[in-house]
N, C-alpha and C positions, 0 to 999 in steps of 0.2 A: 294344385301345387304350382307356384310360379317359377319361372326360369331364374337361374342365378344372375345376380347383377355384379359386374366387375370386369376385370381385364384378364385375358390369357396372354402370357408373355413367353416368347421363344427367344432364347439367347443363342447367338451364332458367333463363331470365330473361325479363322483359317485353321484347317487341320494341322498345318505345320506349327501352329502355336499350341502344341500339346500341353504345355504347362498351364494354360488357362483352364483346362479340364479339371484341374485340382484346386482352382481358386473359386470360392463361392461368388455368385453374381448377386448383387444387392439391388432390390427394388425399393425405392422410397416414394411413398404416396403422401402428399401433403405433410412432409416432414417426418413421417413414421417409416422407418427402414426395416426391411426383412431380407435376410440373406438366405440363399438356397442354391439350387441346381441351375445349370444353364438350360436344362431341358424345359419343355413346355410346362408351365405352371399357372395356376389360377389364383388371382388375388381378389377376394370379395371386396366390394365397395358399396357405399350408399349412393343412391342416385344424385347426380349433380356434377359440378365442374371440379376436376382434380388436376393437380400437377404431379406428373409421374417422372421420376428421375431414376436412371439405371447406371450403375458403375460397379467396379470391383476394386478390391484392395490389391496392390501389387508393390512388393518390396517396401519402400518407405513412404509411398504415396497412398493415403487413405481413400481417395476418390479418383481412381484412375479411369480415363476414357469415358468420362461422364457425358450423358445425353439426357435431355429433358424434353417433354412433350406435355402440352396442356390438352386435356380431353374432357368431353362431356358425356356422361353415362346416363341413359334413361333407365327407369325401373324395368327390370327383367332383361336388360341388354348386356351382352358380353362382347367387349371390344377386343379384337386380336391385335397385339403389338409384336414387333420384332426388333430386337436389339442386335446390332452388329458391332463387334469389336474391330477397331482399325488395325492395319498392319503394324503400325508403330504405336507403342504404348504411351507415347508422348502426345498423341493426337486424340481429338474427341471421338467418341463412338457415335453411332446413329441409331435413333429410335423412331420407327415409322409404323404406320398402320399396315398390318399384314394383309396380303391378298388372299 
C-alpha cells in the first residue's frame, strides 16, 4: 500500500481572534475549493504542480486574508503547509511550508 499523496494544512490565528474559530477555512487547489476546520486536515492530490490558495469568508468579503503558494507533489509525498491569519483582516495571510 503506497503512502497518501497530498497536503496537510494547519490553520492558525491569534487566540484573541476567537471569532475566527467559528469561521470555516477554505482551501482552494487549482480552482476547486473545500471549506472546513482550521485544525490539521489532509487534502489528497494527484502528483504534479498545484496552486494552493487559503482564505476565509468574513462579513461581506468572500476571500478574506488570502494567501497562495505553488507546490509540486511527488507520488506518495505529503507536504505540510501552515496558514497564518494576520492581525488585521484587511491584510493578506501567509501560507508557508511547515517545519
